[in-house]
N, C-alpha and C positions, 0 to 999 in steps of 0.2 A: 917350772923353778925352785927348787926348795928354799923359805922364804930367810932361812934359817943361812943359806948362799946369794941373797939378794945387796947387791949395793944397800948400807946405809941409806942415802937419800932418796933410794929405794919406798925403803922404810916410811921414811919418813912421811912421802910424798904418798905413803897409803893411808895413815894415819889419815894428817891433812883433810886427804880425800874422802875419810871416813866419821869424820868431820866435820865438813860441811853437807856432808847425804843426809848426814842422824843434827842438822840446824843449828850444832853450836857455835859455828859459824856463818850465822848466815845469811839469804844471799843480801849488797848491800853493805856488808861488816866491813870492818875492816881486819885482819891477818893481824896476830902480832906481831910484833916488830921480829927482825932474824935473829939479832942480837936473842933479846928474852926468845923466845921460842928455842934456839938451841941451849939454853941457859939452860929453861924447860925442862929440857929432851937430854939432854947432859953429852951435848951433840958438837962438833965443829958449827960456829958461825956459814963456814965457805959453804961445806955439804945442802944445810936448811939452803942458803940462797939456794941453791942447785933445786934441790926441792922446789923452790916457789919459779924458779925459772919457766921447770920443768907446764905450773899451771898456768905462768904467765904465756906461755908460749902456745899452749893449748889453747889461748882464750879464758879461762877460769875466770882468773883473776885481771887489773888494769891497779895501774901504780898510776898518784899523784905522787909526782913529784916533790919530797919535799914533807911528804902528809903519808906517803902510806900503800897495801895493799889492800884491793877489794876481790869482797867479792860479788862477780858480775849480777845481773839475775838471771835466768836460767844453768845455773853452771851445775846445783847440784841432780837437777834430770838429769842435764850430761855425763853427768859423772854415773847416779844412778843406772842409765842406758848403758853403759861401758861396762862401769862395770859388771854387771848384767851377764854382757856379752862373752865377754871376759870370763865369769866362771862357767856360763855355761858350753863355752870352746873350747877352753883348755883345762881349767881346775875342775869339774864335777867329768871329763872322759878318766884323772888319775882317777880320781874315788870311787869314779864306780869300779871301776880296773883293779883298782887295791880290796873292794866291797865282797869286787867272787872273786880275787881270791886266798882269803881269809870265811867265808863260806857268812859274811854279815846279811842279810835279806830285810831291805826297808822295812817292808812292815814289824818287822824288830827295832829296828830303828825309832820310825812317831812312835811306838807303842814306851820310847824309854824316853819319849820327848814332856 
């Protein structure tokens, strides 16, 4: 699915997942409140809440009532693994196909890196 056509809550979910993987939100650390994150991203708080709910449903964050949401231990490793599988299984075949259509040699890309 093209990034532009993805629902906003999934785009936000991807940003939060990247922040967890990169350690911006470390395991055991509290995520920003829904309202604070919505204001920071210029998003509707209900949209942010939906993205956060997905993390809770996936067992990657836990809620402490009245306090906030915390990243659970192992969340970064689990996210990295699932993101890697998604990339290899879904995104890479599309990229590879486009490279072939455009006549791009992988070695050429490595030279530019």
